[in-house]
C-alpha positions as CSV (number, residue, x, y, z in Angstrom):
1,M,23.5,46.8,4.4
2,N,20.3,48.3,5.9
3,Y,18.2,46.5,8.5
4,K,15.6,45.7,6.0
5,S,18.1,43.7,3.9
6,V,19.4,41.9,7.0
7,F,15.9,41.0,8.0
8,T,15.1,39.8,4.4
9,L,18.2,37.6,4.4
10,I,17.4,36.1,7.9
11,F,13.9,35.5,6.8
12,I,15.1,33.7,3.5
13,F,17.5,31.7,5.4
14,F,15.0,30.5,7.9
15,F,12.5,29.7,5.2
16,L,14.9,27.8,3.2
17,N,16.1,25.9,6.2
18,L,12.7,25.0,7.3
19,N,11.6,24.0,3.8
20,A,14.8,21.7,3.6
21,Q,13.9,20.0,6.8
22,N,10.3,19.5,5.9
23,S,11.1,18.2,2.4
24,Q,13.6,15.7,3.7
25,R,13.0,12.2,2.3
26,W,13.4,8.9,4.2
27,N,13.3,5.4,2.9
28,S,11.6,2.4,4.4
29,G,12.9,-1.2,4.2
30,G,15.9,-2.0,2.0
31,K,18.6,-4.4,3.2
32,L,17.6,-5.7,6.6
33,N,20.3,-5.0,9.3
34,P,21.5,-8.3,11.0
35,L,20.8,-6.7,14.4
36,Q,17.1,-6.5,13.3
37,A,17.0,-9.7,11.5
38,N,17.7,-11.3,15.0
39,M,14.5,-9.5,16.4
40,D,10.9,-10.5,15.9
41,I,8.4,-7.8,17.0
42,Q,5.4,-9.3,18.9
43,H,3.5,-6.2,20.1
44,Y,3.6,-2.5,20.2
45,T,2.0,-0.2,22.9
46,L,2.2,3.4,21.7
47,S,1.1,6.4,24.0
48,L,1.3,9.9,22.8
49,D,0.2,13.3,23.9
50,V,-0.4,15.5,20.9
51,D,0.2,19.2,21.4
52,I,-1.6,20.6,18.3
53,P,-0.8,24.4,18.8
54,N,2.9,23.6,19.0
55,Q,2.9,20.6,16.5
56,F,4.5,18.6,19.1
57,I,4.2,14.9,20.3
58,K,5.4,13.3,23.4
59,G,5.1,9.9,25.0
60,F,6.5,6.4,24.8
61,V,6.5,3.1,23.0
62,E,6.7,-0.3,24.6
63,V,7.9,-3.1,22.4
64,K,7.5,-6.8,23.1
65,L,9.9,-8.6,21.1
66,K,11.9,-11.9,20.8
67,L,15.6,-12.2,20.1
68,T,16.5,-15.4,18.1
69,N,20.2,-15.3,19.4
70,P,21.9,-13.5,22.2
71,A,23.0,-9.9,21.3
72,D,24.8,-6.9,22.8
73,T,22.6,-4.5,20.8
74,I,19.0,-4.1,20.1
75,L,18.2,-1.8,17.2
76,F,15.2,0.4,16.5
77,D,14.5,3.1,13.9
78,L,13.6,6.7,14.7
79,I,14.4,9.9,12.9
80,D,16.9,12.0,14.6
81,R,14.8,15.1,14.9
82,L,12.7,13.3,17.7
83,E,14.5,13.1,21.0
84,V,14.9,9.9,23.0
85,T,15.0,10.7,26.7
86,K,15.0,7.3,28.5
87,I,15.0,3.6,27.6
88,T,14.4,0.6,29.8
89,V,14.7,-3.1,28.8
90,D,12.9,-5.5,31.1
91,K,12.3,-2.5,33.4
92,Q,16.0,-1.8,33.7
93,V,17.4,1.6,32.6
94,I,19.8,0.9,29.8
95,N,22.4,2.8,27.7
96,F,21.7,3.9,24.2
97,S,22.8,6.1,21.5
98,H,20.5,7.8,18.9
99,K,22.2,8.7,15.6
100,D,21.6,8.3,11.8
101,D,17.9,7.8,12.4
102,K,18.6,4.7,14.5
103,I,18.5,3.9,18.2
104,F,21.3,1.5,19.5
105,I,20.4,-0.1,22.8
106,T,23.5,-1.6,24.3
107,H,24.2,-4.2,27.0
108,P,27.5,-4.3,28.9
109,K,27.4,-8.1,28.3
110,S,24.6,-9.4,26.2
111,F,20.9,-9.6,25.9
112,N,19.7,-13.1,26.3
113,A,18.0,-14.9,23.4
114,G,14.1,-15.0,24.0
115,P,11.5,-12.4,25.1
116,H,12.3,-8.8,26.1
117,N,10.2,-5.7,26.8
118,V,11.6,-2.4,25.7
119,R,10.2,1.0,26.7
120,I,11.4,4.1,24.8
121,E,10.4,7.6,26.0
122,Y,10.7,10.3,23.5
123,G,9.2,13.4,22.0
124,G,9.7,16.3,19.6
125,K,8.3,17.8,16.4
126,P,7.7,15.2,13.7
127,P,8.3,16.3,10.1
128,I,5.5,18.0,8.2
129,A,4.3,16.2,5.1
130,A,5.4,18.2,2.1
131,R,3.3,16.0,-0.4
132,P,1.0,13.7,1.5
133,P,0.6,10.7,1.1
134,W,3.7,10.2,-1.0
135,N,6.1,12.4,0.9
136,G,5.1,11.5,4.4
137,G,4.8,13.2,7.8
138,F,2.2,15.1,9.9
139,T,-0.3,17.4,8.2
140,W,-1.5,20.1,10.6
141,T,-4.4,21.9,9.2
142,K,-8.0,23.1,10.0
143,D,-11.5,22.4,8.7
144,K,-13.8,24.9,7.3
145,N,-15.0,25.7,11.0
146,G,-11.6,26.3,12.2
147,K,-11.3,23.1,14.1
148,P,-7.9,21.2,14.2
149,W,-7.4,18.5,11.6
150,V,-4.2,16.4,12.1
151,V,-3.3,13.5,9.6
152,I,-0.3,11.2,9.4
153,N,1.0,9.5,6.3
154,C,4.2,7.5,6.4
155,Q,4.2,4.5,4.0
156,S,7.1,5.5,1.8
157,D,9.2,7.0,4.6
158,G,8.4,4.6,7.3
159,A,6.7,4.7,10.7
160,K,10.1,5.8,12.2
161,L,8.9,9.4,11.3
162,Y,7.0,9.4,14.5
163,F,7.6,6.3,16.7
164,P,10.4,4.0,17.4
165,C,10.0,0.8,15.5
166,K,11.7,-1.9,13.3
167,D,11.1,-0.1,10.0
168,H,11.0,-3.2,7.6
169,P,8.1,-4.7,5.8
170,S,9.1,-8.3,6.7
171,D,8.1,-8.0,10.3
172,E,4.8,-7.1,11.8
173,P,3.6,-7.3,15.5
174,N,2.1,-10.8,15.7
175,E,0.0,-10.0,18.7
176,G,-1.2,-6.5,17.4
177,V,-0.9,-3.0,18.8
178,D,-2.5,-0.8,21.6
179,L,-2.6,2.9,20.8
180,F,-3.3,5.6,23.3
181,V,-3.6,9.2,21.9
182,S,-4.3,12.2,24.1
183,V,-6.0,15.3,22.3
184,P,-7.9,18.4,23.3
185,K,-11.4,17.6,24.6
186,G,-14.0,17.9,21.7
187,L,-11.8,16.4,19.0
188,T,-12.0,12.7,18.0
189,V,-9.1,10.3,17.2
190,A,-9.8,7.8,14.4
191,A,-7.4,4.9,14.1
192,F,-7.0,1.1,13.4
193,G,-8.7,-1.8,15.1
194,V,-11.5,-1.3,17.7
195,L,-12.0,1.6,19.9
196,Q,-11.5,0.4,23.5
197,G,-12.8,3.4,25.2
198,T,-12.1,7.0,26.0
199,R,-11.1,8.9,29.2
200,T,-11.5,12.6,29.7
201,K,-9.5,14.5,32.3
202,G,-9.7,18.2,32.4
203,N,-9.5,19.6,28.8
204,T,-7.8,16.4,27.4
205,T,-9.5,13.1,26.1
206,T,-7.5,10.0,25.6
207,F,-8.6,7.5,23.0
208,H,-7.6,3.8,23.3
209,W,-7.5,1.9,20.0
210,K,-6.5,-1.8,19.7
211,T,-5.9,-4.4,17.0
212,N,-5.2,-8.1,17.6
213,Y,-4.3,-8.6,14.0
214,T,-0.8,-8.2,12.5
215,I,-0.4,-4.8,11.0
216,S,2.2,-3.0,8.9
217,N,4.1,-0.2,10.6
218,Y,2.9,2.4,8.1
219,C,-0.8,1.6,9.2
220,I,0.0,2.2,13.0
221,L,-1.2,5.7,12.9
222,F,-4.2,8.0,13.6
223,N,-6.1,11.0,12.4
224,I,-7.5,13.8,14.6
225,A,-10.5,16.0,13.8
226,D,-14.0,17.2,14.7
227,Y,-15.2,13.8,13.3
228,Q,-18.8,12.6,13.3
229,L,-19.0,8.8,13.3
230,V,-21.7,7.5,10.9
231,S,-22.0,3.7,10.8
232,R,-24.0,0.9,9.4
233,P,-23.7,-2.9,9.6
234,Y,-22.5,-5.0,6.7
235,K,-22.9,-8.8,6.4
236,T,-20.0,-10.4,4.7
237,I,-20.0,-13.1,2.0
238,L,-19.6,-15.7,4.8
239,G,-22.3,-14.3,6.9
240,H,-20.3,-12.3,9.6
241,T,-21.6,-8.8,10.4
242,V,-19.0,-6.1,10.6
243,P,-19.6,-2.4,11.0
244,I,-18.9,0.2,8.2
245,D,-17.6,3.1,10.4
246,Y,-17.1,6.4,8.6
247,Y,-15.3,9.1,10.5
248,I,-16.4,12.1,8.4
249,L,-15.9,15.9,9.4
250,R,-18.9,17.1,11.0
251,Q,-19.3,19.9,8.5
252,D,-19.6,17.2,5.7
253,A,-21.8,14.7,7.5
254,N,-24.7,15.1,4.9
255,H,-22.3,13.2,2.4
256,A,-21.8,10.2,4.6
257,Q,-24.7,8.1,3.4
258,V,-23.7,8.1,-0.3
259,V,-20.0,7.1,0.7
260,L,-21.4,4.2,2.8
261,D,-23.6,3.0,-0.2
262,I,-20.4,3.0,-2.4
263,R,-18.5,1.2,0.3
264,E,-21.1,-1.5,0.7
265,R,-21.3,-2.1,-3.1
266,D,-17.6,-2.2,-3.6
267,A,-17.3,-4.7,-0.7
268,R,-19.7,-7.0,-2.6
269,I,-17.4,-6.8,-5.7
270,L,-14.0,-7.2,-3.8
271,E,-15.5,-10.2,-1.8
272,K,-16.6,-11.9,-5.0
273,Y,-13.1,-12.0,-6.4
274,F,-10.9,-12.1,-3.3
275,G,-12.9,-13.7,-0.6
276,E,-14.4,-12.3,2.7
277,Y,-13.4,-8.9,4.0
278,P,-10.3,-9.6,6.0
279,W,-11.0,-7.9,9.2
280,V,-14.4,-9.0,10.3
281,N,-13.5,-9.0,14.0
282,E,-12.8,-5.2,13.9
283,K,-14.4,-2.8,11.4
284,M,-14.6,-1.6,7.9
285,G,-13.3,1.9,8.5
286,I,-12.9,5.2,6.6
287,A,-11.4,8.5,7.8
288,Q,-11.8,11.7,5.9
289,V,-8.5,13.5,5.3
290,P,-7.3,16.6,3.4
291,N,-5.1,14.6,1.1
292,P,-5.5,11.7,-1.3
293,G,-6.4,8.5,0.5
294,M,-4.2,5.7,1.9
295,E,-4.7,2.0,2.7
296,H,-4.3,2.2,6.5
297,Q,-5.7,-1.2,7.8
298,T,-9.3,-1.2,9.0
299,M,-9.3,2.7,8.6
300,I,-8.6,3.6,5.1
301,T,-8.4,7.3,4.5
302,Y,-10.4,9.2,1.8
303,G,-9.8,12.7,0.6
304,D,-11.4,13.3,-2.7
305,P,-14.2,15.8,-3.1
306,F,-17.7,14.2,-3.0
307,N,-18.4,14.7,-6.7
308,F,-18.2,11.2,-7.8
309,K,-17.8,9.8,-11.3
310,R,-20.9,8.3,-12.8
311,F,-20.9,5.1,-14.9
312,R,-24.1,3.7,-16.1
313,G,-26.0,5.0,-13.1
314,H,-23.2,4.1,-10.6
315,S,-21.3,6.5,-8.4
316,Y,-17.6,5.7,-8.4
317,S,-14.3,6.9,-6.8
318,D,-11.1,5.2,-8.0
319,N,-9.3,6.6,-4.9
320,L,-11.9,5.2,-2.5
321,Y,-12.1,1.8,-4.2
322,H,-8.3,1.4,-4.7
323,E,-7.5,2.1,-1.2
324,F,-10.2,-0.3,0.0
325,A,-8.9,-3.1,-2.3
326,H,-5.6,-2.7,-0.3
327,E,-7.4,-4.3,2.6
328,W,-6.8,-7.6,0.8
329,W,-3.7,-6.6,-1.3
330,A,-1.1,-5.0,1.1
331,N,-2.9,-5.4,4.5
332,K,-3.9,-9.1,4.2
333,V,-1.5,-10.2,1.5
334,T,1.7,-8.4,2.3
335,N,4.9,-8.3,0.3
336,K,7.9,-9.5,2.4
337,D,10.1,-6.8,0.7
338,W,9.4,-3.5,-1.0
339,A,11.1,-5.1,-4.0
340,H,7.8,-6.9,-4.6
341,M,5.5,-4.0,-4.1
342,W,3.9,-4.5,-7.6
343,I,1.9,-7.4,-5.9
344,Q,0.0,-5.1,-3.6
345,E,-0.3,-2.1,-5.9
346,G,-0.7,-3.9,-9.2
347,I,-3.4,-6.3,-8.0
348,A,-5.2,-3.4,-6.2
349,T,-5.1,-1.4,-9.5
350,Y,-6.2,-4.5,-11.4
351,A,-9.1,-4.8,-8.9
352,E,-10.3,-1.4,-10.3
353,A,-10.7,-3.1,-13.7
354,L,-12.7,-5.9,-12.1
355,C,-14.9,-3.4,-10.6
356,F,-15.6,-2.0,-14.1
357,R,-16.2,-5.5,-15.3
358,E,-19.0,-5.9,-12.7
359,L,-20.5,-2.4,-13.2
360,T,-20.1,-1.9,-17.0
361,G,-19.2,-5.5,-18.4
362,E,-16.2,-6.7,-20.2
363,K,-15.9,-3.6,-22.4
364,G,-15.7,-1.4,-19.4
365,Y,-12.9,-3.8,-18.1
366,D,-11.1,-3.4,-21.4
367,S,-11.5,0.3,-21.5
368,L,-9.9,0.9,-18.1
369,L,-6.9,-1.4,-19.1
370,I,-6.4,0.7,-22.1
371,L,-6.2,3.7,-19.9
372,F,-3.7,1.9,-17.6
373,K,-1.6,0.9,-20.6
374,N,-1.2,4.5,-21.8
375,R,0.3,5.4,-18.4
376,I,3.1,2.9,-18.4
377,E,6.6,4.4,-18.4
378,N,8.6,1.1,-18.5
379,K,11.7,2.9,-17.4
380,K,13.0,0.2,-15.0
381,P,11.8,-3.4,-14.1
382,L,9.0,-3.9,-11.5
383,V,11.2,-6.3,-9.6
384,Q,14.8,-5.1,-9.3
385,G,16.1,-7.7,-7.0
386,E,15.8,-8.3,-3.3
387,E,15.9,-6.0,-0.3
388,V,14.9,-2.8,-2.2
389,N,14.0,0.2,-0.4
390,S,10.5,1.9,-0.8
391,Q,11.9,4.9,-2.7
392,D,13.9,2.8,-5.3
393,T,11.0,0.4,-6.0
394,Y,8.3,3.0,-6.3
395,T,7.3,4.1,-9.8
396,R,3.9,4.5,-11.4
397,D,4.5,1.2,-13.3
398,I,4.1,-0.9,-10.2
399,Y,0.5,0.2,-10.5
400,F,-0.3,0.1,-14.2
401,K,2.2,-2.3,-15.6
402,G,1.4,-4.6,-12.7
403,A,-2.3,-4.4,-13.5
404,L,-1.6,-5.1,-17.2
405,F,0.4,-8.2,-16.2
406,M,-2.4,-9.6,-14.2
407,N,-4.6,-9.2,-17.4
408,T,-1.9,-11.0,-19.4
409,L,-1.8,-13.8,-16.9
410,R,-5.7,-14.1,-17.1
411,Y,-5.5,-14.4,-20.9
412,V,-2.6,-16.9,-21.0
413,I,-4.1,-19.4,-18.3
414,G,-7.8,-18.7,-18.9
415,D,-10.5,-17.5,-16.6
416,E,-11.4,-21.0,-15.2
417,V,-8.0,-21.2,-13.7
418,F,-7.0,-17.4,-13.2
419,F,-10.0,-16.3,-11.0
420,P,-9.9,-19.3,-8.6
421,T,-6.1,-19.0,-8.3
422,L,-6.3,-15.3,-7.6
423,K,-8.8,-15.9,-4.8
424,K,-6.5,-18.6,-3.4
425,L,-3.7,-16.2,-3.3
426,A,-6.0,-13.9,-1.2
427,T,-7.4,-16.5,1.1
428,D,-5.0,-19.3,1.6
429,P,-3.3,-18.9,5.1
430,K,0.0,-19.7,3.4
431,Y,0.0,-16.2,1.8
432,T,-2.0,-14.1,4.3
433,Y,-1.9,-12.3,7.7
434,D,1.2,-13.6,9.6
435,N,2.8,-14.8,6.3
436,F,4.4,-12.7,3.6
437,V,4.8,-13.1,-0.1
438,T,7.3,-12.5,-2.9
439,T,7.0,-12.6,-6.6
440,D,8.4,-16.2,-6.7
441,D,5.5,-17.2,-4.4
442,V,3.0,-15.7,-6.8
443,E,4.6,-17.4,-9.8
444,K,4.8,-20.7,-8.2
445,L,1.1,-20.7,-7.2
446,F,-0.1,-19.7,-10.7
447,S,2.3,-22.2,-12.3
448,Q,1.0,-24.9,-10.0
449,E,-2.7,-24.3,-10.6
450,S,-2.4,-23.8,-14.4
451,K,0.0,-26.6,-14.8
452,I,2.1,-24.3,-17.0
453,N,5.6,-23.1,-16.3
454,L,4.9,-19.3,-16.0
455,K,8.4,-18.3,-14.7
456,P,9.6,-17.1,-18.1
457,L,6.5,-14.9,-18.4
458,F,7.0,-13.5,-14.9
459,D,10.7,-13.0,-15.4
460,F,10.1,-11.3,-18.9
461,Y,7.4,-8.8,-17.8
462,L,8.4,-8.2,-14.2
463,R,12.2,-8.5,-14.1
464,T,12.9,-6.7,-17.4
465,T,11.7,-3.7,-19.5
466,N,11.6,-5.9,-22.5
467,L,8.4,-5.7,-24.8
468,M,7.1,-8.5,-27.0
469,E,8.5,-7.8,-30.4
470,I,6.3,-8.7,-33.3
471,T,7.0,-8.3,-37.0
472,M,4.4,-8.6,-39.8
473,K,5.5,-8.9,-43.3
474,Q,3.3,-8.9,-46.4
475,T,4.5,-12.0,-48.5
476,G,1.7,-11.7,-51.2
477,L,-1.3,-9.8,-52.3
478,T,-3.3,-11.2,-49.5
479,S,-0.8,-13.3,-47.5
480,W,1.2,-12.2,-44.4
481,A,3.8,-13.6,-42.1
482,V,3.7,-12.9,-38.4
483,K,6.7,-13.7,-36.3
484,I,7.6,-13.0,-32.7
485,Q,11.3,-11.7,-32.2
486,K,11.5,-11.5,-28.4
487,F,9.4,-13.5,-26.1
488,P,10.6,-16.4,-23.7
489,M,7.9,-19.0,-24.3
490,Q,5.1,-20.2,-26.5
491,F,1.9,-18.3,-25.8
492,P,-1.6,-17.8,-27.3
493,I,-2.4,-14.8,-29.3
494,E,-5.3,-13.6,-31.4
495,I,-5.0,-12.2,-34.8
496,A,-7.9,-10.4,-36.5
497,T,-8.1,-10.6,-40.3
498,S,-10.7,-10.0,-42.9
499,N,-11.9,-13.5,-42.2
500,G,-12.4,-12.9,-38.5
501,V,-10.4,-13.3,-35.3
502,T,-8.3,-16.6,-34.9
503,K,-6.2,-17.7,-31.9
504,F,-2.8,-18.9,-32.6
505,Q,0.1,-20.4,-30.6
506,L,2.7,-17.9,-31.5
507,T,6.3,-19.2,-31.4
508,N,9.7,-18.2,-33.1
509,E,8.4,-19.8,-36.3
510,P,6.4,-17.4,-38.6
511,I,2.7,-17.8,-38.9
512,K,1.3,-17.6,-42.3
513,I,-2.2,-16.0,-42.6
514,E,-4.4,-14.8,-45.4
515,S,-6.3,-11.4,-45.2
516,L,-7.6,-8.8,-47.5
517,T,-6.8,-6.1,-44.9
518,L,-3.9,-5.4,-42.6
519,P,-4.0,-8.1,-39.8
520,A,-4.4,-6.8,-36.2
521,V,-2.3,-8.7,-33.8
522,D,-3.6,-9.0,-30.2
523,P,-6.5,-6.6,-30.9
524,E,-7.7,-6.8,-27.3
525,N,-4.4,-5.7,-25.8
526,H,-3.6,-8.7,-23.7
527,Y,0.1,-8.1,-24.0
528,L,2.5,-5.3,-23.7
529,K,4.1,-5.4,-27.2
530,R,5.7,-3.5,-30.1
531,I,4.6,-4.3,-33.6
532,T,6.8,-3.6,-36.6
533,I,5.4,-3.9,-40.3
534,E,8.2,-4.7,-42.7
């Protein structure tokens, strides 16, 4: 074998190995380890130096936590490719092991119940995002002017991709997060919360960002670029003033005002249906990124080109709107378990239909729901049980079937109940901020407010892949019998005939109707169904 062949094989091996490492997938959530169930996270302080040329991070995380019961082990999540160098608990150096993407911190006797402070020093090369934001990690790229552009995404994989944490959606830091990020002088760090200040020493600038709100782990991150901050004030529906802060690449700053116009208009729509913008004490932030956007709290990201869609004179971006809707549905109303991810994704997608309702009327709302319906796969239930990890629960149906289910719910209980109840879900402290929700919580609220037992409807559409089965049989020259074959409860349904549209209460008993033409059952597509003509 000549040297060229050897070199080629070495190169191929190196490339495949590197690609395998960077394409590795991690899961977030799932069954909560008892060691972590015993631990309540109160606050994170994360401090990192970012070495952009070497794609390397180094620093520490300090975690304020409470143990419910005494324990001999404290457990954090961190991928193995990052190296832990030192750990202290309550300022005492402690033994630990780091394996299988977990850090086991052990006490020779026992950690007492109550508060503790854990400091973990670590560093290394975090994974490169193969397909951001769905396959997470770091994106190391450059803008058109050759300036560094660094972006993090980690929702599906978990924040353990780059810092030690309790990687489960059921626990958020009740007292917020402090973030310190050091980057080369001249670059800007855009992150969650409020910028507390910057400090430049030599060729390095450190940015200090802080939030006092609870925040999901996958929103504890930052973006680095040659950003220009473009800002304007926004007065909320309750009269509070909050800044709309857009961190846009300096090269694209001429596009900033149209994005802020869209953001201000979209905020009016979302506040109408879901109540005041949730983070009035911080900001309404946007950061430009080179990939599709994400719902990072108070700093959602936006990566689409600036050629917006146009509807009746309105500029619109589904990506920009959808991620903004997540400020209510995901960031404020948070599912306790990824098993219930349809709540945040389905309602945020449904919010897009409500935007069309405001901009183009009910027909625009209906047209978008038809598009959603055509994208449903219905391969597995939206709710597959409890303690399901992020990868197993994630399908396109949590978006589109979830949105269609909200439309079904609207039709079954009526607008006069549906819209106030939806707003209550988004505003009642029982379901927001420090508290978490499940599918059962949503069902019980809508059942309570509508005075209808909606559990059979929720179970049928969310916990199975069943469709409403309807048969139509012509029984005479102009007579028809319509019967439901598979549905768990009595429900309203419209049937269009040659005589017009009539609403019926469809049960297991056939409905007899007269029509000179083929009846159209549920012509407005309020239900996911299959119709058979016998």
